[in-house]
N, C-alpha and C positions, 0 to 999 in steps of 0.2 A: 357178860360184860357190865363193867359199872360205869356210873355217871356222875360227875362232880358239876355242880351247878356254881358259877361265880355270878357277880351282878352283870358284867358283859360277856363272859364266857363260860361255854358249855362242854366240859371233858368227857368224851366216851372212850373208855380204853376197852378194846378190844385184843387184848396180848397178841401179838407180838406189836399191833397197832394202836396207837393213840390218835384219836379223832379231837381236833381242837376247834370248836365252831365260834365262829364270832355269831352271838345270839343279840341280836337286839334288829330284829327284821323290821319290827315298825318303822323304824329310822334308817333302813338299807344300811345298818351295821355300821351306821355313823360313829365314830371313834369319841365318846364321853369321857370324864375322867377315869369313870372305874376301868376302862379298856387300856387306857394308859398306865395306870396304877396296879393292875392285877396281873399283867403278862410276867413281870418276872417272876413271880411264886408260880405260875403256872409253869412256866419252861424250866424253873429249877425242880420242882417236885417231878417232872418226866425225867429230866436229865438221871435221877438219882434212882427211876424206879427201873430195878433189874429186866423186870419183865418186857418194859417198851423197847422196841429196836429201832421203831420208825416212826414221825410224826407227821400229820396231815393236818394243816390248818385249812377251813374253808367258812363260807358264808350260810348262815340260815337265810332263809326267805328266798328274795329276787336276785341277790348279789352278793359277789364278796365282800365291798364297802365302798359306801360312797364318798370315805374321806374321813375329815375331821369334822368334828361336831362343834362348829364356832361358837355358837349360841352357849350352850354347855360349858365348854369350857373356859368361858367369859368367867365363871364364877370361881376358877381356880388360878387365873391368870390377870389378876386386876391390875396388876404393872403395865397391860398393854393398854389402858385406858387413864392412867397416871398422867395428868398435865405437867407435873413438876418431874421432869425425867433426869433426877441426878445420879451420880454412882452408886448410891445404895439400890437404887430400884433397877439400874440395869444388873447388878450384882446378881440380886436376887431371882432377875429373869435369867439369867446366863444359868444359876445354879437349877432352876425348871427345865430349862430346855435341856438340860445334860440329862435330867431324870427322866425327861421323855425319850431320849436316843437310849437309853437302857431298855426301851418299851420293845425296839426293833434290834437292838444287839443282844438282849438276852436268846434271840432265837439264831441269830449268826451264831453265838459262842455254845450254845447247847450242844453237846457230844452226840447227840441222837440227829440223823440226818432228817431235815424235815421238808415235805412238798406241799406246796400251794396249788391247792387244784380252786380255779377261778371261775367263776360265772357270772354273768353279769358286769355290773360296775366295778374296776379296782381303779380307782381313782386318789390323788393325793396319799394322804396316810394310807391307804389300803394297799397302794403301791410300795412306800415305805418298805410296809408288812411283807410284801409279795417278793421285794429284791433282796430281803434279809433272808429269806428262805434259799436251800440248798437245789431244789427245783421246782420250776413252774410249769405247771400245764393247764389247760383252759378247755372250755366248751365254746362252740361256734358263738353263740353271742355276746363273749366278753368284751368289752371295752376299756381302753387302759388310757391315763391321763397322769402327767408329772403336773398336777393343778395349779402348785401355788402361785406363780407368777401370775394367774388370772385373779387371783385374790390379794394381791398386794403383799405377799410374804415370800421368804425364801424357804426353798424346803430344807429344813434343817434338822432331821431327825435321822438321816441318812441315805436317802435316796440318791444325793446327787454324788454321794463317795462311791455307792455300790453300783449303779448303772454303768457307769463308764465301763467299768470292768467285764459287763454283761454285753452291752451292745455297741462300745467303742465309744470315742468323746464325739465323733460328729453326729452320731444320733442323740447320743445323750443331750448334747447342747440344743438340738433341734426340738427335743421332747421339753425341756426346761424352759426355752426362751417361748417359744408357741401355746405352750400349755395344751394344746391339741388333744384331741380324741383320737383314738387308733383302735384299727379292728383286732379281732383276733388272727386275723391272717397275715395283716402288717404287722402285730407281735410276733410271729413265728417268724416272717423273715428276717427281722433284724436280732433274732435269737433270744428274745427277753421271755418268750415260752418256748418249750421242748416240743408241744405236740398241742393239735387242735381235735377234740372231739364233738359229734354233731350236738348233742344234748347233753344236759346235765347228769341224768342218768347215766349215762355212759360214761361221762367223765368220772363221774364217784365209782363205777366200776373198775375203770381203768386206773386210778389211781390207787385201789386196794391191791390189783395186782402189780402193781409197780413197788407198792408198801412191802408187800409179801416177798416180793424177788430179794429185795434189798435186806430182809430181815431174815433171810435163809442164809445169809451168807456170814461170815465169822462176826461177831460185833466188834470184836478187838482191832478188826483190820478196817471197818467200816469207819469206824471211829476214828481212828487212825488218821486213815487216808482223807476224813473231813479236817480233822487238826493240819495234815500237811496242806492242803489245798487252801487254807484260811489264811496259815504263815506265810504262805508263797505270795500272796496278792501284794505288789509294791516290792517285793524284795527281785533279788538277783539271782539266776539260775544256781550258782554257786550257793549263797545263802541258803536255797531252799533242797540244795542237795545236803549239806552239811544236817541241817536240820532233820531231813528225813533219815539220814542213817542212824541219826541218834534214837529216832521214833523207833526205826526198823529194830535197832539192836534191843530196845526195851519189851519190844512184844513177842521176840522169838526167844527161847522157844514155848510156847504156850499149849494148853487142852484143845486150843482150836485146831493149833497147828497138826498135834498129832492126830487129831479126828481127821483130819483132812487126809492124811497120808494113809491112816486105815481103811477110809472109805474108798481110796483110789483104788487100793491093793484088794478091795472085797467088791470092788464093781457096784458100789451104792453110794446114794447121796449121803454126805455128812450131816450131822447134827450138831450144829455148834451149840457150846455151852458159856461162850464168853469170857472163860477163864484162860 
């Protein structure tokens, strides 16, 4: 195992899995400037690491994340307090919002599947991050909130775009307008999470099992599946079919495909190389 420490994130690589920890437990992993600025580099490096086949995001300490650290972010967003709100100020603010959006988009666009293992609070920006992941699972103590309306802002880094595809428009609007906390059980009912586990220890064990299951499949096929699924959001079935035909043609033949055939003929489990 190798560990890389950033100011906000801690990365533990235990191939084929990389564990990305939100590592500010004394502040309930509230997202300060390093949380936003470091993420693109973290996920680019994992995307380019051939030994990593699946990524898990989780929080150190008592929760996944209590959301944005408003006081800390004020230092990098002086535009919010600018009394003279002219066009130049707005232009700078738009550029910064777009940069913060990349913190979540880099997770969605990472070729490797990303699992969010959630315990405790998953609020505001924490929920933004979770919705950018491929799969969300949680412990029984997890609570969720699309919190922004309660603090006078609009969720502007991705959750309003992603949540409707996960839970549907009606539920997404309820979460956004009420900003209410929902339980793990309610999160599962609305399909925000796939599974609930009784405690944090079990959650992490089961997350590792899922990550291993994913990693044992062909990396080419898994990563191509993520690409096709991401492309299909907002597209017609015909557009999706045209795209997947190209992707499928491009990954076949492969060493992985031939290994699958050999393993089947020899009645053994395949060992995929991703080539």
